[in-house]
FIMI-945066 format. One record per residue (C-alpha): residue in three letters; chain; x, y negated, z. Coordinates in Angstrom, 3 decimals. Layout:
<pts>
{'ALA','A',{X,Y,Z}}
...
</pts>
This chain:
<pts>
{'MET','A',{-5.940,-3.619,16.276}}
{'GLU','A',{-3.997,-3.575,19.734}}
{'PRO','A',{-0.426,-2.368,19.639}}
{'TRP','A',{0.255,1.455,20.272}}
{'LEU','A',{1.597,1.927,23.721}}
{'GLY','A',{3.278,5.435,23.045}}
{'PRO','A',{2.582,8.703,24.203}}
{'GLU','A',{4.477,7.847,27.524}}
{'ALA','A',{1.562,5.705,28.593}}
{'ALA','A',{-0.615,7.105,31.151}}
{'ALA','A',{-3.282,7.527,28.343}}
{'LEU','A',{-3.564,6.345,24.961}}
{'ARG','A',{-6.714,4.434,25.925}}
{'PRO','A',{-9.420,5.795,28.316}}
{'GLY','A',{-12.454,6.147,26.364}}
{'TRP','A',{-11.261,6.657,23.005}}
{'PRO','A',{-14.064,7.522,20.728}}
{'ALA','A',{-14.518,11.314,20.013}}
{'LEU','A',{-13.014,12.817,16.845}}
{'LEU','A',{-16.408,12.571,14.978}}
{'LEU','A',{-15.585,11.399,11.647}}
{'TRP','A',{-12.138,12.483,11.526}}
{'VAL','A',{-12.636,15.998,12.594}}
{'SER','A',{-15.554,16.191,10.014}}
{'ALA','A',{-13.112,15.406,7.386}}
{'LEU','A',{-11.040,18.406,8.478}}
{'ARG','A',{-13.294,20.753,6.655}}
{'CYS','A',{-11.135,20.568,3.743}}
{'SER','A',{-8.681,23.449,3.662}}
{'VAL','A',{-5.025,23.574,2.857}}
{'SER','A',{-5.974,25.200,-0.419}}
{'SER','A',{-8.373,22.359,-1.669}}
{'PRO','A',{-8.398,20.844,-5.111}}
{'ALA','A',{-5.529,18.705,-6.196}}
{'SER','A',{-5.388,15.523,-4.164}}
{'PRO','A',{-6.979,12.376,-5.484}}
{'SER','A',{-4.853,9.961,-7.231}}
{'PRO','A',{-3.564,7.167,-4.832}}
{'SER','A',{-5.616,4.620,-6.769}}
{'LEU','A',{-8.968,6.589,-6.131}}
{'VAL','A',{-8.342,6.497,-2.558}}
{'PRO','A',{-10.894,4.118,-1.105}}
{'ARG','A',{-9.442,1.160,0.432}}
{'VAL','A',{-12.456,0.143,2.874}}
{'ARG','A',{-11.269,0.730,6.326}}
{'THR','A',{-12.933,3.585,7.974}}
{'SER','A',{-13.923,4.272,11.785}}
{'TYR','A',{-12.316,7.204,13.013}}
{'ASN','A',{-9.706,7.913,15.872}}
{'PHE','A',{-7.314,10.712,16.527}}
{'GLY','A',{-7.475,12.591,19.975}}
{'ARG','A',{-4.827,12.823,22.268}}
{'THR','A',{-5.447,16.558,23.081}}
{'PHE','A',{-6.246,17.519,19.420}}
{'LEU','A',{-2.789,16.209,18.310}}
{'GLY','A',{-1.169,18.005,21.212}}
{'LEU','A',{0.105,14.650,22.759}}
{'ASP','A',{-1.115,15.853,26.163}}
{'LYS','A',{1.463,18.527,25.924}}
{'CYS','A',{4.445,16.153,25.024}}
{'ASN','A',{7.298,16.482,25.697}}
{'ALA','A',{6.665,20.150,24.641}}
{'CYS','A',{5.916,19.013,21.131}}
{'ILE','A',{7.557,18.011,17.838}}
{'GLY','A',{7.614,14.124,18.456}}
{'THR','A',{5.827,10.772,18.297}}
{'SER','A',{7.747,9.141,15.415}}
{'ILE','A',{4.362,8.857,13.106}}
{'CYS','A',{1.658,8.412,15.836}}
{'LYS','A',{1.502,4.625,15.088}}
{'LYS','A',{0.467,5.370,11.515}}
{'PHE','A',{-2.489,7.651,12.897}}
{'PHE','A',{-3.794,5.004,15.316}}
{'LYS','A',{-3.360,2.278,12.601}}
{'GLU','A',{-5.281,4.421,10.175}}
{'GLU','A',{-2.367,4.363,7.695}}
{'ILE','A',{-2.976,8.109,7.651}}
{'ARG','A',{-6.635,8.792,6.739}}
{'PHE','A',{-8.898,11.323,4.837}}
{'ASP','A',{-10.684,10.662,1.823}}
{'ASN','A',{-14.167,9.114,2.366}}
{'ARG','A',{-15.780,11.678,0.158}}
{'LEU','A',{-15.068,14.094,3.090}}
{'ALA','A',{-17.060,12.102,5.617}}
{'SER','A',{-20.464,13.559,4.375}}
{'HIS','A',{-19.605,16.688,6.428}}
{'LEU','A',{-21.125,15.924,9.640}}
{'GLY','A',{-20.683,19.197,11.500}}
{'LEU','A',{-17.706,19.959,13.835}}
{'PRO','A',{-15.169,22.036,11.939}}
{'SER','A',{-13.105,24.857,13.135}}
{'GLY','A',{-9.975,23.262,14.991}}
{'TYR','A',{-7.803,26.351,14.082}}
{'LEU','A',{-6.908,25.293,10.481}}
{'PRO','A',{-3.074,25.241,10.310}}
{'SER','A',{-2.899,22.139,8.020}}
{'TYR','A',{-5.118,19.489,6.671}}
{'SER','A',{-5.052,17.303,3.382}}
{'ALA','A',{-4.788,13.477,3.973}}
{'ASN','A',{-3.606,10.200,2.387}}
{'TYR','A',{-0.697,8.122,3.511}}
{'SER','A',{0.035,4.372,3.010}}
{'ASP','A',{2.939,1.980,3.686}}
{'ASP','A',{1.100,-0.957,2.841}}
{'SER','A',{-2.677,-0.161,3.152}}
{'LYS','A',{-3.110,-0.594,-0.603}}
{'THR','A',{-1.303,2.162,-2.320}}
{'TRP','A',{-1.591,5.993,-1.046}}
{'ARG','A',{-0.173,9.070,-1.539}}
{'PRO','A',{-1.235,12.712,-0.619}}
{'VAL','A',{0.205,14.403,2.474}}
{'GLU','A',{-0.238,17.285,4.510}}
{'VAL','A',{-0.791,17.425,8.135}}
{'SER','A',{0.452,20.699,9.527}}
{'ARG','A',{0.460,22.291,12.926}}
{'LEU','A',{3.733,23.442,14.282}}
{'VAL','A',{2.089,26.897,14.869}}
{'SER','A',{-1.547,27.921,14.753}}
{'LYS','A',{-3.928,26.487,17.840}}
{'GLN','A',{-4.297,30.087,19.017}}
{'GLN','A',{-0.592,30.636,19.010}}
{'ASN','A',{-0.080,27.417,20.908}}
{'GLU','A',{-2.686,28.429,23.626}}
{'ILE','A',{-0.828,31.964,23.966}}
{'SER','A',{2.541,30.162,24.113}}
{'ASP','A',{1.321,27.860,26.789}}
{'ARG','A',{-0.301,30.547,28.930}}
{'ARG','A',{3.128,32.525,28.695}}
{'ILE','A',{4.891,29.335,29.978}}
{'CYS','A',{2.591,29.121,32.855}}
{'ALA','A',{2.869,32.786,33.508}}
{'PHE','A',{6.729,32.666,33.411}}
{'ALA','A',{6.380,30.192,36.342}}
{'ALA','A',{4.027,32.445,38.255}}
{'ALA','A',{1.629,29.364,37.886}}
{'PRO','A',{-2.122,29.442,37.205}}
{'LYS','A',{-3.462,29.782,33.585}}
{'THR','A',{-2.999,26.061,33.340}}
{'CYS','A',{-0.002,24.257,34.497}}
{'SER','A',{2.335,21.403,33.630}}
{'ILE','A',{4.138,23.050,30.599}}
{'GLU','A',{6.694,20.391,30.405}}
{'ARG','A',{7.633,20.819,34.080}}
{'VAL','A',{8.120,24.495,33.749}}
{'LEU','A',{10.252,24.055,30.659}}
{'ARG','A',{12.392,21.394,32.417}}
{'LYS','A',{13.202,23.668,35.285}}
{'THR','A',{14.530,26.396,33.260}}
{'ARG','A',{18.205,27.402,33.136}}
{'ARG','A',{18.591,26.710,29.396}}
{'PHE','A',{17.366,23.251,29.611}}
{'GLN','A',{19.277,22.347,32.633}}
{'LYS','A',{22.462,23.193,30.451}}
{'TRP','A',{21.068,21.103,27.719}}
{'LEU','A',{20.763,18.328,29.977}}
{'GLN','A',{24.402,18.386,30.771}}
{'ALA','A',{25.576,19.026,27.168}}
{'LYS','A',{27.237,16.094,25.241}}
{'ARG','A',{27.069,18.276,21.909}}
{'LEU','A',{24.746,21.172,20.687}}
{'THR','A',{26.938,24.204,20.585}}
{'PRO','A',{25.988,27.654,19.827}}
{'ASP','A',{25.609,28.834,23.237}}
{'LEU','A',{22.963,26.702,23.798}}
{'VAL','A',{20.661,27.989,21.082}}
{'ARG','A',{21.712,31.604,21.283}}
{'GLY','A',{18.623,33.797,21.902}}
{'LEU','A',{16.290,31.649,20.350}}
{'PRO','A',{14.203,33.563,17.749}}
{'SER','A',{14.372,31.242,14.593}}
{'PRO','A',{16.251,32.873,11.597}}
{'LEU','A',{17.917,29.175,11.285}}
{'LEU','A',{19.496,30.024,14.689}}
{'ARG','A',{20.474,33.576,14.675}}
{'CYS','A',{24.039,33.243,13.824}}
{'PRO','A',{24.614,29.332,13.947}}
{'SER','A',{27.874,27.554,13.130}}
{'GLN','A',{29.091,24.578,14.783}}
{'ARG','A',{28.776,22.530,11.565}}
{'LEU','A',{25.226,23.555,11.272}}
{'LEU','A',{24.355,22.408,14.614}}
{'ASP','A',{26.189,19.221,14.243}}
{'ARG','A',{24.080,18.677,11.225}}
{'VAL','A',{20.922,19.245,13.105}}
{'VAL','A',{21.783,16.579,15.761}}
{'ARG','A',{23.224,14.106,13.292}}
{'ARG','A',{20.180,14.359,11.152}}
{'TYR','A',{17.444,14.573,13.891}}
{'ALA','A',{14.633,11.951,12.727}}
{'GLU','A',{12.722,11.956,15.863}}
{'VAL','A',{15.283,9.814,17.798}}
{'PRO','A',{16.724,6.351,17.123}}
{'ASP','A',{20.214,5.697,16.059}}
{'ALA','A',{20.636,9.068,14.369}}
{'GLY','A',{23.913,9.749,12.737}}
{'SER','A',{26.237,10.955,15.478}}
{'ILE','A',{27.130,14.616,16.272}}
{'PHE','A',{26.984,13.761,20.032}}
{'MET','A',{23.803,13.826,21.970}}
{'ASP','A',{24.699,10.528,23.985}}
{'HIS','A',{21.705,8.811,22.436}}
{'PHE','A',{19.317,11.627,23.270}}
{'THR','A',{17.101,11.124,26.340}}
{'ASP','A',{15.946,14.108,28.410}}
{'ARG','A',{12.378,13.854,26.459}}
{'ASP','A',{14.318,14.009,23.091}}
{'LYS','A',{16.600,17.041,24.058}}
{'LEU','A',{13.236,18.854,25.210}}
{'ARG','A',{11.428,18.134,22.166}}
{'LEU','A',{14.291,19.361,19.932}}
{'LEU','A',{14.748,22.506,22.027}}
{'TYR','A',{10.943,23.273,21.787}}
{'THR','A',{10.878,22.740,18.137}}
{'LEU','A',{13.662,25.064,17.505}}
{'ALA','A',{12.321,27.628,19.872}}
{'VAL','A',{8.618,27.539,18.146}}
{'ASN','A',{9.433,26.853,14.536}}
{'ALA','A',{12.262,25.201,12.761}}
{'HIS','A',{10.587,24.196,9.712}}
{'PRO','A',{10.365,20.483,10.587}}
{'ILE','A',{14.106,20.592,11.459}}
{'LEU','A',{14.991,22.403,8.216}}
{'LEU','A',{12.972,19.383,6.527}}
{'GLN','A',{15.124,16.866,8.133}}
{'ILE','A',{18.443,18.396,7.751}}
{'PHE','A',{18.196,19.573,4.161}}
{'PRO','A',{16.078,16.664,2.734}}
{'GLY','A',{14.492,16.673,-0.664}}
{'ALA','A',{16.092,13.463,-1.558}}
{'GLU','A',{19.233,15.083,-1.594}}
{'GLY','A',{18.387,17.850,-4.039}}
{'TRP','A',{17.127,20.504,-1.463}}
{'PRO','A',{13.994,22.286,-2.682}}
{'LEU','A',{11.980,21.141,0.379}}
{'PRO','A',{9.158,18.374,0.775}}
{'ARG','A',{9.794,15.323,2.468}}
{'TYR','A',{9.563,15.012,6.291}}
{'LEU','A',{7.526,11.947,7.185}}
{'GLY','A',{7.163,12.321,10.952}}
{'SER','A',{5.664,14.063,13.674}}
{'CYS','A',{2.833,13.147,16.175}}
{'GLY','A',{2.433,15.710,19.137}}
{'ARG','A',{2.201,19.173,17.782}}
{'PHE','A',{1.606,18.055,14.084}}
{'LEU','A',{4.101,17.248,11.507}}
{'ILE','A',{3.461,15.204,8.152}}
{'SER','A',{5.154,16.092,5.049}}
{'THR','A',{4.489,15.284,1.323}}
{'SER','A',{1.758,17.290,-0.263}}
{'THR','A',{2.012,20.402,-2.424}}
{'SER','A',{-0.712,22.769,-3.752}}
{'PRO','A',{0.228,26.544,-2.644}}
{'LEU','A',{1.582,28.786,-5.415}}
{'GLN','A',{-1.302,31.279,-5.064}}
{'GLU','A',{-3.483,28.554,-6.676}}
{'PHE','A',{-1.656,29.125,-9.809}}
{'TYR','A',{-2.062,33.030,-9.913}}
{'SER','A',{-4.708,32.297,-12.817}}
{'ALA','A',{-2.457,29.415,-14.539}}
{'PRO','A',{-1.965,29.940,-18.299}}
{'PRO','A',{1.141,31.894,-19.584}}
{'ASP','A',{3.375,28.681,-20.119}}
{'GLN','A',{2.697,27.373,-16.637}}
{'ALA','A',{3.180,30.629,-15.043}}
{'ALA','A',{6.603,31.284,-16.932}}
{'ASP','A',{7.426,27.686,-15.866}}
{'LEU','A',{6.668,28.385,-12.139}}
{'ALA','A',{8.470,31.938,-12.106}}
{'TYR','A',{11.355,30.287,-13.810}}
{'GLN','A',{11.505,27.485,-11.108}}
{'LEU','A',{11.183,29.735,-8.232}}
{'LEU','A',{14.017,31.942,-9.362}}
{'GLY','A',{16.214,28.931,-9.629}}
{'VAL','A',{15.226,27.674,-6.204}}
{'LEU','A',{16.521,31.247,-4.955}}
{'GLU','A',{19.640,30.867,-6.845}}
{'SER','A',{20.345,27.499,-5.355}}
{'LEU','A',{19.768,28.803,-1.824}}
{'ARG','A',{22.448,31.482,-2.575}}
{'SER','A',{24.843,29.185,-3.902}}
{'ASN','A',{25.070,25.405,-3.171}}
{'ASP','A',{27.746,22.760,-2.847}}
{'LEU','A',{27.535,22.875,1.014}}
{'ASN','A',{28.413,26.519,1.226}}
{'TYR','A',{25.511,27.509,2.996}}
{'PHE','A',{23.652,30.903,2.262}}
{'PHE','A',{19.834,30.512,2.890}}
{'TYR','A',{17.806,33.705,2.852}}
{'PHE','A',{14.159,34.633,3.720}}
{'THR','A',{13.087,36.916,6.382}}
{'HIS','A',{9.511,37.181,4.904}}
{'VAL','A',{7.704,35.580,1.793}}
{'ASP','A',{4.261,35.173,0.716}}
{'ALA','A',{2.775,32.729,-2.026}}
{'GLY','A',{1.685,30.306,0.474}}
{'MET','A',{5.330,29.620,1.402}}
{'PHE','A',{5.899,27.939,-1.858}}
{'GLY','A',{4.151,24.801,-3.180}}
{'ILE','A',{3.780,22.605,-6.404}}
{'PHE','A',{3.891,18.942,-6.393}}
{'ASN','A',{1.417,16.755,-8.892}}
{'ASN','A',{4.276,16.669,-11.170}}
{'GLY','A',{4.583,20.517,-11.382}}
{'HIS','A',{7.906,20.837,-9.545}}
{'LEU','A',{7.962,23.733,-7.132}}
{'PHE','A',{9.289,23.488,-3.739}}
{'ILE','A',{9.364,25.448,-0.450}}
{'ARG','A',{6.332,24.659,1.265}}
{'ASP','A',{6.894,26.517,4.651}}
{'ALA','A',{10.699,26.973,5.651}}
{'SER','A',{9.771,28.742,9.130}}
{'THR','A',{11.208,32.122,7.925}}
{'LEU','A',{14.470,30.570,6.255}}
{'GLY','A',{17.841,31.779,7.588}}
{'VAL','A',{20.985,30.024,7.261}}
{'ILE','A',{24.537,31.512,7.284}}
{'ASP','A',{27.439,29.205,7.163}}
{'ARG','A',{29.929,30.694,4.564}}
{'GLN','A',{32.303,27.679,5.033}}
{'GLU','A',{33.020,27.753,8.746}}
{'GLY','A',{31.535,31.212,9.591}}
{'SER','A',{28.845,32.006,12.209}}
{'GLN','A',{29.110,33.033,15.610}}
{'ALA','A',{27.923,36.645,16.205}}
{'ALA','A',{24.306,36.999,17.706}}
{'ALA','A',{24.357,38.007,21.273}}
{'ARG','A',{23.634,41.726,22.046}}
{'ALA','A',{19.997,42.771,22.661}}
{'GLY','A',{18.613,41.188,25.757}}
{'GLU','A',{21.407,38.656,26.463}}
{'ASN','A',{20.545,34.990,26.554}}
{'LYS','A',{16.784,35.848,26.437}}
{'ASP','A',{14.419,33.320,28.570}}
{'ILE','A',{11.134,31.908,28.090}}
{'PHE','A',{12.356,29.930,25.008}}
{'SER','A',{12.970,33.134,23.342}}
{'CYS','A',{9.439,34.521,23.926}}
{'LEU','A',{7.101,31.574,23.076}}
{'LEU','A',{5.741,33.161,20.025}}
{'SER','A',{7.290,36.628,19.789}}
{'ASP','A',{8.013,39.801,21.983}}
{'CYS','A',{10.910,39.147,24.162}}
{'GLN','A',{12.385,42.545,23.620}}
{'ALA','A',{12.236,42.213,19.757}}
{'GLU','A',{15.827,42.717,18.342}}
{'LEU','A',{17.072,40.302,15.599}}
{'PRO','A',{18.987,41.816,12.790}}
{'SER','A',{22.683,40.860,12.473}}
{'CYS','A',{23.649,38.145,10.155}}
{'ASP','A',{26.362,40.373,8.672}}
{'THR','A',{23.592,42.874,7.456}}
{'VAL','A',{21.791,40.209,5.398}}
{'PRO','A',{22.342,41.157,1.712}}
{'GLU','A',{22.637,38.581,-1.011}}
{'LYS','A',{19.605,40.241,-2.791}}
{'GLN','A',{17.208,39.693,0.092}}
{'SER','A',{15.267,36.844,-0.875}}
{'LEU','A',{15.257,38.128,-4.635}}
{'VAL','A',{13.797,41.420,-3.417}}
{'LEU','A',{11.292,40.115,-1.485}}
{'VAL','A',{10.068,37.579,-4.099}}
{'CYS','A',{10.153,40.128,-7.087}}
{'ARG','A',{8.059,42.400,-5.207}}
{'GLN','A',{5.457,40.143,-3.271}}
{'VAL','A',{5.022,36.984,-5.147}}
{'LEU','A',{6.101,37.182,-8.995}}
{'PRO','A',{3.946,40.074,-10.058}}
{'ARG','A',{0.538,38.492,-9.295}}
{'LEU','A',{1.874,35.332,-10.908}}
{'LEU','A',{3.049,36.850,-14.097}}
{'GLN','A',{0.927,40.106,-14.630}}
{'GLY','A',{-1.152,40.284,-17.765}}
{'LYS','A',{-0.092,36.924,-19.119}}
{'PHE','A',{1.875,37.770,-21.959}}
{'PRO','A',{1.813,39.901,-25.346}}
{'SER','A',{3.640,43.022,-25.674}}
{'PRO','A',{6.415,43.832,-25.811}}
{'VAL','A',{7.285,40.676,-23.608}}
{'GLN','A',{4.851,41.821,-20.875}}
{'GLU','A',{6.356,45.158,-20.564}}
{'GLU','A',{9.997,43.876,-20.360}}
{'ILE','A',{8.910,41.322,-17.651}}
{'ASP','A',{7.242,44.099,-15.612}}
{'ALA','A',{10.183,46.483,-15.830}}
{'THR','A',{12.684,43.663,-14.972}}
{'LEU','A',{10.404,42.819,-11.897}}
{'THR','A',{10.318,46.388,-10.788}}
{'TRP','A',{14.190,46.507,-11.102}}
{'CYS','A',{14.614,43.152,-9.085}}
{'GLY','A',{12.204,44.394,-6.358}}
{'GLU','A',{13.971,47.509,-5.540}}
{'ASP','A',{15.965,46.984,-2.281}}
{'THR','A',{17.819,50.270,-2.619}}
{'ARG','A',{19.803,48.778,-5.710}}
{'PRO','A',{23.018,47.297,-5.147}}
{'ASP','A',{23.222,43.425,-5.033}}
{'ALA','A',{24.736,43.059,-8.512}}
{'GLU','A',{21.866,44.888,-10.041}}
{'VAL','A',{19.298,42.873,-8.471}}
{'LEU','A',{20.973,39.710,-9.262}}
{'GLY','A',{21.420,40.818,-12.747}}
{'ALA','A',{17.703,41.594,-13.124}}
{'ALA','A',{16.848,38.039,-11.764}}
{'SER','A',{19.149,36.408,-14.260}}
{'ARG','A',{17.538,38.630,-17.108}}
{'LEU','A',{14.079,37.680,-16.013}}
{'LYS','A',{15.045,34.038,-16.135}}
{'ASP','A',{16.299,34.513,-19.813}}
{'ILE','A',{13.014,36.127,-20.794}}
{'LEU','A',{10.889,33.385,-19.169}}
{'ARG','A',{12.748,30.316,-20.266}}
{'PRO','A',{11.521,30.387,-23.898}}
{'LEU','A',{8.114,31.094,-22.786}}
{'ARG','A',{7.821,27.674,-21.183}}
{'THR','A',{6.540,24.697,-23.131}}
{'CYS','A',{7.657,21.083,-23.285}}
{'ASP','A',{4.603,18.814,-22.605}}
{'PRO','A',{3.241,16.114,-20.293}}
{'ARG','A',{1.760,18.613,-17.973}}
{'PHE','A',{5.219,19.186,-16.623}}
{'ALA','A',{6.236,15.827,-15.781}}
{'TYR','A',{9.153,16.814,-13.638}}
{'ARG','A',{10.993,17.694,-16.838}}
{'TYR','A',{8.970,15.852,-19.525}}
{'PRO','A',{10.220,14.081,-21.746}}
{'ASP','A',{13.695,15.305,-20.744}}
{'CYS','A',{12.985,18.668,-22.063}}
{'LYS','A',{12.885,17.244,-25.658}}
{'TYR','A',{16.377,16.171,-25.768}}
{'ASN','A',{18.180,18.343,-23.135}}
{'ASP','A',{18.834,22.127,-23.678}}
{'LYS','A',{18.959,22.584,-19.957}}
{'PHE','A',{15.371,22.493,-19.719}}
</pts>
């Protein structure tokens, strides 16, 4: 196969075949059954290609990045051959797709290919950019964004400072500290030579990609700056291509609503532990959710629970402090309005209570996972504790106490067997499990 020329070339290759076999594979939904084991992934090379427009490469540099494009075109990211029997064209509006990833073309592991935002939201966003420039319905998205006052300030900046991100809608950036923004620059994986807090090694293209990602959905940035390899409860970021990102695969929590009691207890216990680590950790960052649903949490093949979607995760720096958010209407521009109402007011970071994530999870996620699973009087005690934990009118201390009590109830309901590979056989010898 000829070498990849990069998204900056005039075209990937004129006349690339259409997406026929590849897009037919995309009929699989994000909630498909557990991915096949790596050994079952066919090693026979298939013939499918990835469309520049489908991936969003035609919109770069208003995209996430191109760090993993080579793997797409070398077929080191592929879909299971069993999916090839679907010969009709699927909907292009799925938020994510299951695939398999290889580093050596011999061993494969499941991954998730996800859109930054839905295709429909992207189309709305692009139209807003053109309208902002009083341009026709279609225009050069990148050219419009490059001319904005915010981006011109980014071009001159040597360091990412709070004033450069003020007014962006992501919860990550509502009240940013310099320490947090330095971490973003230092760990940004879409540029070579990462590691410096200064943006000297960023090209104009790199700056626009980072700004666009932060403005649209900070999920891939959170995966990069708080990696699972360091113990953070997030899947591994493998790279981006156009407006898609690739991360390790998890099954959404809602698939486990009908799980047996011991598994349900294990997942609920893990989820409460994840929220506890977000509230209190060695780096002294306080993470909180602005919204939750079961699809935002996922389970790896070994039974370990992680945050599958970090798009609504806010961060407050308790060590350095956060700069206050701007008053309503200040620092608003097209980057503030790509996916949301420009007039929407963001709550102050000072008003985020310790209990916020717990209240949301105890009210909207855990009841469906735990309801009707256990004999009396354990079930009644679980239900009562969940009700207490989910009441946002209660003081922080009472909600935190209810969550602690719920963990105490769930802990002995878990079993120690190979189904829970993430803690087996350690659970036989360590009281911690």
